C-alpha positions, 0 to 999 in steps of 0.5 A: 735965767731970763733978764730981771733975776725971774726963774723961768717957769717950765712949759706946761703940757698942752694935753693937760691945758687943754684937757682942763679948758674943756673941763671949764667948758664943760661946767660952764655949759652945765651951768648956764643949762641949769639957769635955763632949766630953773628959770623955765620951771620956776625955780630959784638957781643957787648965785654960784651956779648963775655966776659960773653961768655968767662966766666967759668960756676960756679958748681952747689951746693951739694944737700948734704948741704941741708941734713946737720945740722948746726953741719955738720952731715946728717939727718936721716929722710925718707924725707933726705933719699929718696933725698940723694937716688934719688941724687945717683940713678942719679949719677949712671945713669948718670955713666952708660950712660957715660960708654955707650957712651964712649964703642960706641965712642971708648974713655977711661972712668976713673976709678972713673966713671967705678966704680960708674957705676957698684954700684947698685942704691939704692932702 
């Protein structure tokens, strides 16, 4: 039992947290679309839909949560290593795309994105 007499909450399953976040994000996007369509068509939008459309998007949980043991160490098995490599490759490709688009549009690119884009993707 942790200090202070509080019970420790069990870790929630990463997949269920991801599904919940995706469901909330989908609802917010649908509300934003409805507000835009109602505005274009001159229809009134219910206040609850407007309120939902104004909510910030919840962040998706990190895939690294699934790659950790209960004590917080990274898993070393081949399946976990492949999943981590896939996540890193996607991040590097996304950074490369952002750098290319920023250059094409004349926008500044953050240094962290540039450094990530210069990394060599894992095999």
